[in-house]
DRENPA-3360 file (N, C-alpha, C; in nm, 2 decimals, always signed):
BEGIN
1 = MRKLVFGV = +3.44/+15.22/+22.69/+3.51/+15.30/+22.59/+3.66/+15.27/+22.62 ~ +3.78/+15.37/+22.71/+3.88/+15.36/+22.70/+3.91/+15.23/+22.73 ~ +3.85/+15.08/+22.81/+3.92/+15.02/+22.81/+3.92/+14.94/+22.67 ~ +3.86/+14.97/+22.55/+3.82/+14.90/+22.46/+3.94/+14.92/+22.38 ~ +4.00/+15.13/+22.39/+4.09/+15.18/+22.25/+4.23/+15.07/+22.35 ~ +4.23/+15.10/+22.49/+4.33/+15.02/+22.57/+4.38/+14.89/+22.50 ~ +4.26/+14.78/+22.48/+4.28/+14.70/+22.46/+4.35/+14.67/+22.34 ~ +4.27/+14.71/+22.24/+4.35/+14.74/+22.07/+4.50/+14.75/+22.05;
9 = LTLLGFAL = +4.51/+14.90/+22.14/+4.64/+14.93/+22.17/+4.75/+14.85/+22.21 ~ +4.71/+14.75/+22.32/+4.80/+14.67/+22.34/+4.78/+14.55/+22.32 ~ +4.75/+14.49/+22.23/+4.73/+14.33/+22.13/+4.85/+14.42/+22.01 ~ +4.81/+14.57/+21.97/+4.87/+14.59/+21.89/+5.07/+14.59/+21.89 ~ +5.04/+14.64/+22.03/+5.15/+14.68/+22.11/+5.27/+14.56/+22.09 ~ +5.16/+14.48/+22.13/+5.28/+14.33/+22.15/+5.26/+14.27/+21.98 ~ +5.15/+14.27/+21.94/+5.23/+14.22/+21.78/+5.34/+14.29/+21.71 ~ +5.36/+14.44/+21.77/+5.47/+14.48/+21.68/+5.57/+14.44/+21.75;
17 = AQDVGELG = +5.54/+14.39/+21.85/+5.66/+14.36/+21.98/+5.77/+14.24/+21.90 ~ +5.65/+14.08/+21.91/+5.64/+13.97/+21.83/+5.73/+13.99/+21.67 ~ +5.67/+14.09/+21.63/+5.69/+14.04/+21.51/+5.60/+13.99/+21.43 ~ +5.48/+13.92/+21.47/+5.41/+13.85/+21.48/+5.19/+13.88/+21.43 ~ +5.19/+14.00/+21.42/+5.08/+14.07/+21.39/+5.01/+14.14/+21.28 ~ +4.89/+14.16/+21.24/+4.79/+14.12/+21.13/+4.76/+14.25/+21.19 ~ +4.66/+14.33/+21.01/+4.62/+14.46/+21.07/+4.57/+14.51/+20.96 ~ +4.39/+14.51/+20.97/+4.33/+14.55/+20.90/+4.19/+14.66/+20.85;
25 = LKIQSAKF = +4.17/+14.64/+20.75/+4.01/+14.69/+20.71/+3.91/+14.62/+20.65 ~ +3.80/+14.64/+20.67/+3.69/+14.57/+20.59/+3.56/+14.63/+20.54 ~ +3.51/+14.65/+20.49/+3.46/+14.70/+20.39/+3.32/+14.55/+20.33 ~ +3.26/+14.56/+20.42/+3.20/+14.48/+20.37/+3.00/+14.48/+20.34 ~ +2.95/+14.45/+20.26/+2.78/+14.43/+20.27/+2.70/+14.34/+20.36 ~ +2.61/+14.36/+20.49/+2.60/+14.27/+20.57/+2.43/+14.33/+20.55 ~ +2.37/+14.17/+20.54/+2.21/+14.17/+20.60/+2.14/+14.08/+20.64 ~ +2.13/+14.18/+20.74/+2.12/+14.20/+20.86/+1.92/+14.09/+20.87;
33 = QDVSDRKA = +1.93/+14.00/+20.94/+1.73/+13.95/+20.97/+1.67/+14.01/+20.94 ~ +1.60/+14.11/+21.05/+1.53/+14.23/+21.02/+1.55/+14.36/+20.97 ~ +1.61/+14.37/+20.89/+1.61/+14.46/+20.80/+1.61/+14.42/+20.69 ~ +1.59/+14.43/+20.54/+1.52/+14.45/+20.43/+1.60/+14.49/+20.37 ~ +1.67/+14.56/+20.35/+1.80/+14.57/+20.21/+1.95/+14.55/+20.23 ~ +2.04/+14.52/+20.23/+2.18/+14.47/+20.28/+2.23/+14.64/+20.33 ~ +2.34/+14.63/+20.42/+2.39/+14.80/+20.47/+2.51/+14.79/+20.51 ~ +2.58/+14.86/+20.44/+2.75/+14.94/+20.48/+2.78/+14.81/+20.59;
41 = YASLFAYV = +2.83/+14.75/+20.58/+2.97/+14.80/+20.70/+3.07/+14.77/+20.72 ~ +3.16/+14.84/+20.82/+3.35/+14.91/+20.81/+3.34/+14.86/+20.97 ~ +3.47/+14.78/+20.93/+3.53/+14.72/+21.06/+3.69/+14.76/+21.01 ~ +3.76/+14.76/+21.19/+3.92/+14.76/+21.19/+3.91/+14.57/+21.29 ~ +4.04/+14.51/+21.18/+4.07/+14.42/+21.31/+4.22/+14.45/+21.32 ~ +4.28/+14.40/+21.43/+4.41/+14.36/+21.53/+4.45/+14.19/+21.56 ~ +4.53/+14.07/+21.54/+4.56/+13.99/+21.49/+4.72/+13.97/+21.56 ~ +4.71/+13.84/+21.65/+4.85/+13.86/+21.69/+4.84/+13.65/+21.67;
49 = RTSPVSKV = +5.01/+13.63/+21.61/+5.01/+13.48/+21.60/+4.98/+13.44/+21.68 ~ +4.98/+13.29/+21.74/+4.96/+13.22/+21.79/+5.06/+13.07/+21.81 ~ +5.05/+13.05/+21.63/+5.06/+12.94/+21.64/+5.16/+12.91/+21.46 ~ +5.29/+12.91/+21.43/+5.24/+12.89/+21.28/+5.07/+12.89/+21.17 ~ +5.04/+12.84/+21.24/+4.88/+12.85/+21.13/+4.78/+12.91/+21.22 ~ +4.77/+13.01/+21.34/+4.72/+12.98/+21.44/+4.74/+13.17/+21.46 ~ +4.55/+13.19/+21.43/+4.59/+13.36/+21.56/+4.51/+13.44/+21.60 ~ +4.53/+13.52/+21.76/+4.38/+13.56/+21.83/+4.37/+13.68/+21.77;
57 = GLEIGNAN = +4.27/+13.74/+21.80/+4.24/+13.88/+21.73/+4.12/+13.98/+21.78 ~ +4.14/+14.10/+21.74/+4.05/+14.11/+21.79/+3.98/+14.27/+21.64 ~ +3.82/+14.23/+21.65/+3.79/+14.33/+21.54/+3.66/+14.41/+21.62 ~ +3.67/+14.52/+21.52/+3.52/+14.62/+21.59/+3.49/+14.72/+21.50 ~ +3.37/+14.69/+21.46/+3.26/+14.71/+21.35/+3.12/+14.79/+21.37 ~ +3.16/+14.89/+21.23/+3.02/+14.96/+21.26/+2.93/+14.95/+21.16 ~ +2.73/+14.90/+21.19/+2.64/+14.96/+21.10/+2.53/+15.03/+21.09 ~ +2.47/+15.11/+21.03/+2.32/+15.18/+21.08/+2.25/+15.16/+21.03;
65 = MESEIFVC = +2.11/+15.15/+21.05/+2.03/+15.06/+20.96/+1.85/+15.07/+21.06 ~ +1.74/+15.04/+21.00/+1.61/+15.05/+21.00/+1.62/+14.93/+21.03 ~ +1.50/+14.90/+21.16/+1.45/+14.78/+21.13/+1.27/+14.79/+21.04 ~ +1.28/+14.70/+21.06/+1.14/+14.62/+20.98/+1.05/+14.67/+21.04 ~ +0.89/+14.73/+20.96/+0.76/+14.78/+21.10/+0.75/+14.64/+21.16 ~ +0.68/+14.66/+21.33/+0.62/+14.55/+21.36/+0.54/+14.62/+21.44 ~ +0.44/+14.56/+21.43/+0.34/+14.61/+21.60/+0.34/+14.57/+21.70 ~ +0.37/+14.75/+21.76/+0.37/+14.78/+21.89/+0.25/+14.84/+21.97;
73 = GFSFCNLD = +0.22/+14.72/+22.03/+0.07/+14.77/+22.10/-0.04/+14.76/+22.04 ~ -0.12/+14.92/+22.00/-0.23/+14.94/+21.91/-0.14/+15.03/+21.75 ~ -0.06/+14.99/+21.79/+0.02/+15.06/+21.60/+0.16/+14.99/+21.59 ~ +0.25/+15.08/+21.48/+0.35/+15.06/+21.42/+0.46/+15.13/+21.50 ~ +0.51/+15.03/+21.48/+0.72/+15.03/+21.52/+0.83/+14.99/+21.42 ~ +0.93/+15.09/+21.46/+1.02/+15.08/+21.33/+1.21/+15.13/+21.47 ~ +1.29/+15.07/+21.43/+1.38/+15.12/+21.52/+1.46/+15.17/+21.41 ~ +1.57/+15.25/+21.48/+1.68/+15.37/+21.38/+1.78/+15.30/+21.50;
81 = IDYTPIEI = +1.86/+15.23/+21.44/+1.99/+15.13/+21.49/+2.14/+15.19/+21.50 ~ +2.22/+15.17/+21.59/+2.35/+15.17/+21.52/+2.41/+15.06/+21.58 ~ +2.48/+14.99/+21.54/+2.51/+14.89/+21.59/+2.65/+14.84/+21.55 ~ +2.76/+14.81/+21.67/+2.89/+14.78/+21.70/+2.94/+14.73/+21.80 ~ +2.92/+14.59/+21.74/+3.03/+14.42/+21.71/+3.10/+14.48/+21.75 ~ +3.19/+14.40/+21.87/+3.37/+14.38/+21.93/+3.36/+14.23/+21.94 ~ +3.45/+14.21/+21.87/+3.45/+14.07/+21.85/+3.60/+13.99/+21.85 ~ +3.59/+13.87/+21.94/+3.75/+13.76/+21.96/+3.76/+13.72/+21.89;
89 = NFKLDARG = +3.81/+13.69/+21.75/+3.82/+13.59/+21.71/+3.96/+13.49/+21.72 ~ +3.95/+13.32/+21.65/+4.01/+13.26/+21.63/+4.05/+13.18/+21.53 ~ +4.18/+13.19/+21.44/+4.19/+13.18/+21.35/+4.28/+13.11/+21.25 ~ +4.24/+13.03/+21.18/+4.34/+12.97/+21.15/+4.38/+12.99/+20.95 ~ +4.52/+12.94/+20.94/+4.55/+13.03/+20.82/+4.61/+12.90/+20.76 ~ +4.61/+12.95/+20.62/+4.78/+12.78/+20.58/+4.73/+12.89/+20.44 ~ +4.88/+12.83/+20.38/+4.96/+12.92/+20.17/+4.95/+12.77/+20.19 ~ +4.90/+12.76/+20.00/+4.93/+12.65/+19.94/+5.04/+12.67/+19.92;
97 = RGYENFAV = +5.16/+12.53/+19.91/+5.24/+12.49/+19.80/+5.24/+12.53/+19.67 ~ +5.33/+12.62/+19.63/+5.36/+12.64/+19.52/+5.29/+12.77/+19.50 ~ +5.19/+12.81/+19.59/+5.09/+12.92/+19.56/+5.11/+12.95/+19.77 ~ +5.24/+13.05/+19.75/+5.22/+13.17/+19.85/+5.21/+13.26/+19.88 ~ +5.19/+13.31/+19.77/+5.06/+13.42/+19.71/+4.95/+13.45/+19.82 ~ +4.87/+13.31/+19.77/+4.74/+13.29/+19.83/+4.66/+13.25/+19.94 ~ +4.59/+13.21/+20.06/+4.61/+13.20/+20.14/+4.43/+13.16/+20.20 ~ +4.41/+13.05/+20.28/+4.27/+13.03/+20.29/+4.29/+13.03/+20.42;
105 = GLGAGVSF = +4.13/+13.04/+20.50/+4.12/+13.10/+20.63/+4.00/+13.09/+20.67 ~ +4.00/+13.03/+20.84/+3.90/+12.97/+20.86/+3.85/+13.03/+21.01 ~ +3.75/+13.04/+21.07/+3.77/+13.10/+21.23/+3.65/+13.09/+21.29 ~ +3.60/+13.13/+21.45/+3.51/+13.18/+21.44/+3.53/+13.21/+21.59 ~ +3.45/+13.30/+21.66/+3.48/+13.43/+21.78/+3.34/+13.43/+21.84 ~ +3.33/+13.45/+21.98/+3.24/+13.50/+22.06/+3.26/+13.64/+22.02 ~ +3.15/+13.75/+22.04/+3.11/+13.90/+22.04/+2.99/+13.96/+22.12 ~ +3.08/+14.03/+22.17/+2.92/+14.15/+22.23/+2.94/+14.28/+22.15;
113 = NILQYEVY = +2.76/+14.27/+22.15/+2.74/+14.44/+22.01/+2.61/+14.54/+22.14 ~ +2.64/+14.59/+22.09/+2.65/+14.74/+22.15/+2.52/+14.78/+22.05 ~ +2.44/+14.82/+22.10/+2.29/+14.88/+22.00/+2.25/+15.00/+22.04 ~ +2.28/+15.12/+21.99/+2.25/+15.27/+22.07/+2.07/+15.27/+21.92 ~ +1.99/+15.25/+22.01/+1.88/+15.30/+21.92/+1.78/+15.38/+21.93 ~ +1.66/+15.43/+21.86/+1.57/+15.54/+21.91/+1.42/+15.43/+21.82 ~ +1.30/+15.44/+21.87/+1.19/+15.41/+21.84/+1.11/+15.49/+21.81 ~ +1.07/+15.47/+21.68/+0.97/+15.53/+21.61/+0.89/+15.44/+21.62;
121 = RNGVRVAE = +0.72/+15.55/+21.67/+0.61/+15.52/+21.67/+0.53/+15.60/+21.56 ~ +0.45/+15.55/+21.43/+0.39/+15.57/+21.30/+0.47/+15.73/+21.35 ~ +0.58/+15.68/+21.28/+0.69/+15.77/+21.22/+0.72/+15.91/+21.38 ~ +0.74/+15.93/+21.42/+0.73/+16.05/+21.53/+0.83/+15.94/+21.64 ~ +0.98/+15.97/+21.68/+1.02/+15.93/+21.78/+0.95/+15.89/+21.94 ~ +0.94/+15.81/+22.01/+0.95/+15.83/+22.15/+1.06/+15.77/+22.25 ~ +1.15/+15.74/+22.27/+1.22/+15.73/+22.25/+1.36/+15.65/+22.25 ~ +1.51/+15.70/+22.35/+1.59/+15.69/+22.28/+1.59/+15.56/+22.36;
129 = KNKNLIGW = +1.75/+15.43/+22.31/+1.79/+15.31/+22.40/+1.88/+15.27/+22.41 ~ +2.00/+15.21/+22.50/+2.08/+15.10/+22.45/+2.04/+14.99/+22.54 ~ +2.13/+14.90/+22.50/+2.08/+14.69/+22.44/+2.27/+14.66/+22.44 ~ +2.26/+14.61/+22.53/+2.40/+14.44/+22.50/+2.39/+14.40/+22.44 ~ +2.42/+14.28/+22.37/+2.36/+14.19/+22.32/+2.50/+14.03/+22.32 ~ +2.52/+13.96/+22.31/+2.57/+13.84/+22.30/+2.59/+13.80/+22.14 ~ +2.67/+13.76/+22.14/+2.71/+13.67/+21.99/+2.79/+13.59/+21.96 ~ +2.82/+13.52/+21.87/+2.93/+13.44/+21.82/+2.92/+13.46/+21.67;
137 = QIFGNGRY = +3.04/+13.43/+21.58/+3.01/+13.46/+21.49/+3.17/+13.31/+21.44 ~ +3.12/+13.28/+21.26/+3.26/+13.17/+21.23/+3.22/+13.22/+21.08 ~ +3.35/+13.25/+21.02/+3.37/+13.30/+20.91/+3.47/+13.22/+20.80 ~ +3.49/+13.22/+20.68/+3.61/+13.17/+20.63/+3.66/+13.31/+20.53 ~ +3.83/+13.35/+20.49/+3.80/+13.40/+20.36/+4.00/+13.36/+20.28 ~ +3.94/+13.42/+20.17/+4.04/+13.37/+20.10/+4.15/+13.51/+20.08 ~ +4.31/+13.51/+20.08/+4.42/+13.67/+20.03/+4.50/+13.62/+19.91 ~ +4.53/+13.73/+19.89/+4.62/+13.75/+19.80/+4.70/+13.83/+19.88;
145 = FFTPARSN = +4.84/+13.84/+19.88/+4.99/+13.89/+19.84/+5.07/+13.93/+19.80 ~ +5.07/+14.08/+19.78/+5.15/+14.16/+19.72/+5.28/+14.16/+19.77 ~ +5.35/+14.07/+19.80/+5.51/+14.13/+19.82/+5.50/+13.95/+19.88 ~ +5.66/+13.93/+19.90/+5.69/+13.74/+19.87/+5.64/+13.68/+20.06 ~ +5.61/+13.62/+20.05/+5.53/+13.52/+20.18/+5.74/+13.52/+20.28 ~ +5.83/+13.58/+20.27/+5.90/+13.55/+20.37/+5.93/+13.74/+20.35 ~ +5.87/+13.84/+20.33/+5.94/+13.95/+20.37/+5.87/+14.08/+20.52 ~ +5.96/+14.10/+20.52/+5.92/+14.13/+20.64/+5.75/+14.25/+20.70;
153 = FNAFMGVE = +5.73/+14.30/+20.59/+5.54/+14.34/+20.55/+5.54/+14.29/+20.42 ~ +5.37/+14.26/+20.48/+5.37/+14.17/+20.37/+5.23/+14.24/+20.29 ~ +5.18/+14.31/+20.25/+5.06/+14.40/+20.18/+4.94/+14.33/+20.13 ~ +4.80/+14.25/+20.16/+4.73/+14.20/+20.12/+4.60/+14.22/+20.12 ~ +4.53/+14.14/+20.00/+4.37/+14.21/+20.03/+4.34/+14.07/+19.98 ~ +4.22/+14.08/+20.08/+4.12/+13.94/+20.03/+4.01/+13.92/+20.05 ~ +3.93/+13.85/+20.06/+3.76/+13.82/+20.04/+3.67/+13.77/+20.17 ~ +3.62/+13.84/+20.23/+3.57/+13.75/+20.39/+3.39/+13.73/+20.38;
161 = LKYQWVDS = +3.35/+13.61/+20.37/+3.19/+13.60/+20.47/+3.24/+13.54/+20.54 ~ +3.12/+13.62/+20.64/+3.05/+13.58/+20.76/+2.90/+13.61/+20.84 ~ +2.88/+13.53/+20.96/+2.79/+13.49/+20.98/+2.78/+13.50/+21.11 ~ +2.75/+13.60/+21.14/+2.73/+13.66/+21.30/+2.59/+13.59/+21.36 ~ +2.55/+13.54/+21.41/+2.47/+13.50/+21.51/+2.48/+13.60/+21.65 ~ +2.30/+13.68/+21.69/+2.34/+13.75/+21.82/+2.18/+13.75/+21.86 ~ +2.24/+13.78/+22.04/+2.10/+13.68/+22.09/+1.93/+13.82/+22.05 ~ +1.85/+13.75/+22.08/+1.73/+13.87/+21.96/+1.72/+13.93/+22.10;
169 = FTESSGKV = +1.63/+14.04/+22.11/+1.59/+14.12/+22.17/+1.44/+14.19/+22.15 ~ +1.32/+14.21/+22.30/+1.22/+14.24/+22.28/+1.22/+14.40/+22.30 ~ +1.13/+14.50/+22.25/+1.08/+14.62/+22.24/+1.00/+14.61/+22.17 ~ +0.90/+14.68/+22.28/+0.72/+14.77/+22.26/+0.71/+14.62/+22.19 ~ +0.69/+14.49/+22.29/+0.61/+14.40/+22.25/+0.71/+14.32/+22.10 ~ +0.77/+14.38/+22.03/+0.80/+14.32/+21.92/+0.94/+14.26/+21.91 ~ +0.99/+14.10/+21.86/+1.13/+14.09/+21.88/+1.19/+14.13/+21.77 ~ +1.29/+14.22/+21.80/+1.43/+14.18/+21.65/+1.53/+14.13/+21.68;
177 = ELSNTRIG = +1.53/+14.10/+21.55/+1.70/+13.94/+21.52/+1.75/+14.07/+21.46 ~ +1.87/+14.04/+21.49/+2.00/+14.08/+21.42/+2.13/+14.06/+21.46 ~ +2.06/+13.87/+21.41/+2.17/+13.76/+21.34/+2.16/+13.83/+21.17 ~ +2.27/+13.82/+21.12/+2.31/+13.88/+21.04/+2.48/+13.80/+20.91 ~ +2.47/+13.77/+20.77/+2.59/+13.80/+20.71/+2.61/+13.84/+20.61 ~ +2.75/+13.86/+20.66/+2.82/+14.01/+20.58/+2.96/+13.87/+20.48 ~ +3.00/+13.94/+20.41/+3.04/+13.94/+20.22/+3.08/+14.07/+20.19 ~ +3.23/+14.05/+20.18/+3.32/+14.20/+20.11/+3.38/+14.16/+20.12;
185 = LELGVLF = +3.51/+14.29/+20.15/+3.70/+14.28/+20.10/+3.73/+14.32/+20.24 ~ +3.87/+14.32/+20.22/+3.97/+14.35/+20.33/+4.12/+14.36/+20.28 ~ +4.09/+14.42/+20.36/+4.28/+14.52/+20.30/+4.35/+14.48/+20.42 ~ +4.48/+14.49/+20.44/+4.57/+14.50/+20.50/+4.70/+14.43/+20.51 ~ +4.83/+14.44/+20.64/+4.95/+14.42/+20.63/+4.95/+14.33/+20.69 ~ +5.09/+14.19/+20.68/+5.14/+14.11/+20.79/+5.21/+14.17/+20.83 ~ +5.32/+14.21/+21.01/+5.46/+14.31/+20.98/+5.52/+14.17/+21.12;
% end
């Protein structure tokens, strides 16, 4: 965890020193493959500009959920999951001519997904476990900037749609899929 915090602070420090950073918060609704209803998902993100139209960055999020009931042995099981993905993303941003307060972006990346979960069999907790899974994601967003494009500090609000594939895992002879689709708002600043 210390390395993760150090990495975020280093990325933010580099962005501040170069005057090419992006920092923000996302509040989204996530639909996980083996979870019947949508879940709240929140994340923090930080990016640095690598060219006039491209950025590389880090995003850390979290969601809590309960998996579907599945057969494990001779009874039924479900999982209470705390899901934390750490994403490294590359994205392209473009503003339209004559519409400098609007921008669209496309991106992709890889993720390291940390699961902490409890196994329940017939309603009784029988185990507490951790797993680390690899994944990748693709996404697109649209943004509205509240200040002119050439200002030093530019606040924005946007909408993002993201698909994340996550490696499945087996628990008590039941396969669990946490690939997900997320959609929601993002708020942030360019500086």
